[in-house]
C-alpha positions as CSV (number, residue, x, y, z in Angstrom):
1,M,14.2,-6.2,-16.9
2,G,12.7,-9.3,-15.3
3,G,9.2,-10.4,-14.5
4,H,6.6,-11.8,-16.7
5,S,5.8,-11.6,-20.5
6,A,4.5,-8.1,-21.7
7,G,1.4,-10.1,-23.0
8,L,0.0,-11.1,-19.5
9,A,-2.6,-9.0,-17.9
10,F,-2.3,-8.3,-14.2
11,D,-5.0,-8.2,-11.5
12,I,-3.4,-5.4,-9.7
13,V,-0.6,-2.8,-11.0
14,A,0.7,-0.9,-7.8
15,M,2.9,2.2,-8.0
16,G,4.8,3.8,-5.1
17,E,8.2,3.9,-3.4
18,P,10.0,0.9,-2.1
19,M,12.4,1.3,0.6
20,Y,15.0,-0.9,2.3
21,E,14.4,-1.4,5.8
22,F,16.8,-1.6,8.8
23,N,14.9,-2.8,11.9
24,Q,16.3,-2.7,15.2
25,R,14.6,-5.2,17.2
26,K,13.3,-4.5,20.7
27,G,16.1,-4.9,23.3
28,A,18.7,-5.1,20.3
29,G,22.2,-3.3,20.8
30,P,23.0,-0.2,18.6
31,R,24.8,-2.4,16.0
32,D,22.1,-4.9,15.6
33,W,19.9,-4.2,12.5
34,L,17.7,-6.7,10.9
35,G,17.7,-6.0,6.9
36,G,14.3,-6.1,5.4
37,F,12.1,-4.4,2.9
38,G,9.3,-1.7,3.1
39,G,7.5,0.9,1.2
40,D,3.7,0.7,1.5
41,A,2.8,0.1,-2.2
42,S,5.4,-2.6,-2.5
43,N,4.2,-4.3,0.6
44,T,0.7,-4.3,-0.7
45,A,1.9,-5.7,-4.0
46,I,3.6,-8.5,-2.1
47,A,0.6,-9.1,0.2
48,A,-1.7,-9.3,-2.9
49,A,0.9,-11.8,-4.7
50,R,1.0,-14.1,-1.7
51,L,-2.5,-14.2,-1.5
52,G,-2.8,-15.3,-5.2
53,A,-3.2,-12.2,-7.3
54,R,-1.2,-11.4,-10.4
55,V,0.6,-8.2,-9.5
56,A,2.9,-5.9,-11.3
57,F,4.8,-3.1,-9.7
58,V,5.8,0.5,-11.1
59,T,8.6,2.6,-9.6
60,G,12.1,3.7,-9.9
61,L,15.1,2.0,-8.2
62,G,18.7,3.1,-7.9
63,D,21.6,1.2,-9.4
64,D,22.6,-0.1,-6.1
65,A,22.7,-3.1,-3.9
66,F,19.1,-2.2,-2.3
67,G,17.6,-1.8,-5.9
68,T,19.0,-5.2,-6.9
69,A,17.6,-6.7,-3.6
70,F,14.2,-5.6,-4.6
71,R,14.2,-7.1,-8.1
72,E,15.4,-10.3,-6.5
73,L,12.5,-10.0,-3.8
74,W,9.8,-9.3,-6.3
75,T,11.0,-12.1,-8.6
76,A,10.9,-14.5,-5.5
77,E,7.4,-13.2,-4.6
78,G,6.1,-13.3,-8.2
79,V,5.7,-9.6,-8.5
80,D,6.3,-8.5,-12.1
81,H,8.9,-5.6,-12.3
82,S,9.6,-5.1,-16.0
83,A,7.9,-1.7,-15.9
84,V,10.3,-0.5,-12.9
85,K,13.0,2.0,-13.9
86,T,16.6,1.9,-12.9
87,D,17.9,5.4,-12.3
88,P,21.7,5.5,-12.4
89,A,21.6,9.0,-11.0
90,A,19.7,8.2,-7.7
91,H,19.5,5.9,-4.9
92,T,16.9,3.5,-3.6
93,G,15.3,4.7,-0.6
94,V,16.3,3.4,3.0
95,Y,14.7,3.7,6.3
96,F,15.3,2.6,9.9
97,V,13.0,1.4,12.4
98,T,13.6,1.7,16.2
99,H,11.3,0.4,19.0
100,G,10.9,2.6,22.1
101,P,8.3,3.2,24.9
102,E,6.2,4.8,22.4
103,G,6.1,2.1,19.9
104,H,8.3,2.1,16.7
105,A,9.8,5.1,15.3
106,F,11.1,5.9,11.6
107,S,14.1,7.5,10.2
108,Y,14.3,8.0,6.5
109,L,16.8,8.6,3.9
110,R,14.6,9.0,0.9
111,A,15.1,12.8,-0.5
112,G,16.0,12.4,-4.1
113,S,15.4,8.7,-4.3
114,A,14.9,7.0,-7.7
115,A,11.3,6.5,-6.9
116,S,10.9,10.2,-6.2
117,R,12.3,11.0,-9.7
118,I,9.5,9.2,-11.5
119,A,7.6,11.4,-13.8
120,P,4.5,11.0,-16.0
121,A,6.7,9.9,-19.1
122,D,7.5,6.8,-16.9
123,V,3.9,5.6,-16.5
124,P,3.3,2.3,-18.1
125,H,0.0,3.1,-19.8
126,E,-0.5,-0.2,-21.6
127,L,0.4,-2.1,-18.5
128,I,-2.2,-0.3,-16.5
129,R,-5.1,-0.5,-19.2
130,G,-4.6,-4.3,-19.1
131,A,-5.1,-4.2,-15.2
132,R,-8.2,-5.0,-13.2
133,V,-7.0,-2.6,-10.5
134,L,-4.6,0.2,-10.1
135,H,-3.6,0.8,-6.6
136,A,-1.5,3.8,-5.3
137,S,-1.1,5.6,-1.9
138,A,-0.8,9.2,-0.9
139,I,2.9,8.4,-0.1
140,S,3.5,7.7,-3.8
141,Q,2.4,11.5,-4.4
142,A,4.1,13.0,-1.4
143,I,7.7,12.0,-2.4
144,S,7.8,14.6,-5.2
145,A,5.7,16.8,-7.5
146,S,6.8,14.6,-10.5
147,A,5.9,11.5,-8.7
148,C,2.5,13.0,-7.8
149,D,2.0,14.1,-11.5
150,A,2.7,10.3,-12.5
151,V,0.2,8.9,-10.1
152,F,-2.5,11.4,-11.5
153,S,-1.3,10.4,-15.1
154,A,-1.7,6.7,-14.2
155,I,-5.2,7.2,-12.4
156,E,-6.2,9.0,-15.6
157,T,-5.3,6.0,-17.8
158,A,-7.1,3.6,-15.4
159,R,-10.2,5.5,-15.4
160,A,-10.6,5.8,-19.2
161,A,-9.8,2.2,-19.7
162,G,-12.5,1.4,-16.9
163,V,-9.9,-0.1,-14.6
164,T,-10.7,0.1,-10.9
165,V,-8.8,2.7,-8.8
166,S,-7.8,1.9,-5.3
167,Y,-6.2,4.4,-3.1
168,D,-4.7,4.4,0.4
169,T,-4.8,7.9,1.9
170,N,-1.6,7.1,4.0
171,L,-0.4,10.5,5.4
172,R,3.1,11.2,6.0
173,L,3.3,14.8,7.4
174,R,7.2,14.6,7.2
175,L,6.9,14.6,3.5
176,W,4.3,17.4,2.8
177,P,2.5,19.9,4.7
178,L,-1.1,19.0,5.9
179,D,-2.8,21.6,3.6
180,R,-1.1,20.5,0.4
181,A,-1.8,16.7,1.6
182,R,-5.4,17.4,2.0
183,A,-5.9,19.1,-1.3
184,I,-4.1,16.4,-3.3
185,I,-5.6,13.4,-1.2
186,E,-9.2,15.1,-1.5
187,A,-8.7,15.3,-5.4
188,T,-7.4,11.6,-5.6
189,A,-10.1,10.3,-3.5
190,A,-12.7,11.9,-5.8
191,L,-11.0,9.9,-8.7
192,S,-11.0,6.4,-6.8
193,D,-13.4,3.7,-6.7
194,I,-11.9,1.8,-3.5
195,L,-10.9,4.1,-0.9
196,L,-8.4,2.5,2.0
197,P,-8.0,5.2,4.7
198,G,-6.6,4.8,8.2
199,L,-8.7,6.3,11.1
200,D,-6.3,8.7,12.5
201,D,-5.2,10.0,9.0
202,A,-8.7,10.3,7.9
203,R,-9.4,12.4,11.0
204,L,-6.6,14.9,10.1
205,L,-7.5,14.9,6.6
206,T,-11.3,15.4,6.8
207,G,-11.4,17.3,10.2
208,L,-14.2,14.8,11.0
209,E,-14.3,12.4,14.2
210,A,-16.7,9.8,13.8
211,P,-15.9,6.9,11.4
212,D,-19.6,6.9,9.9
213,A,-19.1,10.7,9.2
214,I,-15.6,9.9,7.5
215,A,-17.3,7.2,5.4
216,D,-20.0,9.6,4.3
217,H,-17.6,12.2,3.4
218,Y,-15.7,9.9,1.0
219,L,-18.8,8.4,-0.3
220,A,-20.1,11.8,-1.2
221,K,-17.2,12.3,-3.6
222,G,-18.3,9.2,-5.5
223,V,-16.2,6.6,-4.0
224,K,-17.8,3.2,-4.4
225,I,-16.2,1.5,-1.4
226,V,-14.7,2.9,1.7
227,A,-12.7,0.3,3.9
228,L,-11.6,2.5,6.9
229,T,-9.1,0.7,9.1
230,M,-9.6,1.4,13.0
231,G,-6.7,-0.5,14.7
232,K,-7.8,-2.5,17.5
233,D,-11.6,-1.5,16.7
234,G,-11.3,-3.5,13.4
235,A,-12.6,-1.7,10.1
236,L,-15.6,0.0,8.9
237,I,-16.6,-1.2,5.4
238,A,-19.0,1.3,3.8
239,T,-20.7,1.4,0.2
240,P,-23.6,3.8,-0.6
241,E,-26.0,0.7,0.2
242,R,-24.7,-0.5,3.5
243,R,-22.1,-0.7,6.0
244,E,-20.6,-2.8,8.6
245,I,-17.8,-2.8,11.3
246,V,-15.5,-5.8,10.9
247,A,-14.3,-7.0,14.2
248,P,-10.5,-7.4,14.8
249,I,-9.0,-10.8,15.4
250,K,-7.0,-11.6,18.5
251,V,-3.5,-11.9,17.5
252,A,0.1,-12.1,19.3
253,A,1.3,-8.7,17.8
254,V,4.7,-8.0,18.0
255,D,5.3,-5.5,15.2
256,A,2.5,-3.7,13.4
257,T,4.8,-2.3,10.5
258,G,2.9,-3.1,7.2
259,A,-0.4,-4.2,8.8
260,G,-2.2,-1.6,6.7
261,D,-0.4,-2.6,3.6
262,A,-1.5,-6.4,4.3
263,F,-5.1,-5.2,4.7
264,D,-4.9,-3.4,1.5
265,G,-3.5,-6.4,-0.6
266,G,-6.0,-8.7,1.2
267,F,-9.1,-6.5,0.5
268,L,-8.2,-6.2,-3.2
269,V,-7.4,-9.8,-3.6
270,E,-10.8,-11.0,-2.0
271,W,-12.8,-8.1,-3.7
272,L,-11.6,-9.1,-7.1
273,A,-12.4,-12.8,-6.4
274,S,-15.8,-12.2,-4.9
275,G,-17.0,-8.6,-5.8
276,D,-18.0,-8.6,-2.2
277,A,-16.7,-5.5,-0.1
278,F,-17.7,-7.2,3.0
279,S,-16.2,-10.4,2.7
280,A,-13.2,-8.5,1.4
281,G,-13.2,-6.6,4.7
282,R,-13.1,-9.7,6.7
283,F,-10.6,-11.3,4.6
284,A,-8.3,-8.2,4.8
285,N,-8.9,-7.9,8.5
286,V,-7.6,-11.2,9.0
287,A,-4.5,-10.8,6.9
288,A,-3.6,-7.6,8.7
289,G,-3.9,-9.1,12.0
290,L,-1.6,-12.1,11.0
291,S,0.9,-9.8,9.6
292,T,1.5,-8.3,13.0
293,E,2.8,-11.7,14.4
294,G,6.3,-11.2,13.0
295,Y,8.9,-8.5,12.6
296,G,9.2,-6.3,9.8
297,A,7.0,-5.3,6.9
298,V,7.2,-8.1,4.4
299,D,8.3,-11.4,6.2
300,P,5.0,-11.9,8.1
301,L,2.6,-11.1,5.3
302,P,0.5,-14.2,5.3
303,R,-0.3,-16.6,2.6
304,R,-3.9,-17.4,1.5
305,A,-4.0,-20.9,3.4
306,A,-3.1,-19.0,6.7
307,V,-5.9,-16.6,6.0
308,E,-8.5,-19.0,5.1
309,A,-7.7,-21.3,8.1
310,R,-8.1,-18.3,10.5
311,L,-11.4,-17.2,8.9
312,A,-12.8,-20.8,9.3
313,R,-12.2,-20.6,12.8
């Protein structure tokens, strides 16, 4: 099915829903759509691969042009997709991005997607046992009950094998009601080693306002590292021992799509390399900032040389 040989251990195994993107750039006409790729976990996988990690992806794709395009993308980016299942009875998810006075707006065609039909039986347990990090997001759980069960099954396998669990609390209230999201995300956070929440989502999920209180909430669940992204205020990196705010970098931002995913990928790659959550936060912050300088989720994801050059400044 493509990708690397089965014997290769990966730095990161990510799971989630890839979605083909149609982006209507600012000022574009109603028929002018730029094709591209999205889906938070896929973006994170590509971000990490561009930054030098060995990455594998787990999902379902439709037997369609968009599924084929994703396999070609992952091959080109060096992301292993040998554990990705093609589902002939379902479609690959699609979404549309429009830009208005309020920023960018999303429309989704994802109900019944191949990724949402993934179930625990589809989880590649051996692949996960051989990884250093398993990464998933709340969106991977929100798309269906079976996909949610699959994420829990993968996390259970990772924990039993001593594999680090990384989790982004990405909240999409179009996909599930807040009460259910809270229950699942709280339960998953308690099983995670590295938590990657965004501030707005975390406020809704925890009912807490202050970034420090949010970090305390998750650390109290046994999370080892909380990397709370705060948009223009940078990021708060917190461990049980210390915490620090990483200031944002100045960028010529045109499109923030995928910035959080660039942060996740950058954080995991640098944390794997250094074991230092705070240098990982600084690295991730730069990767996220640079990713906003181009359109779409994937094209502007930076490579290691660009991040290191900006850090050196």
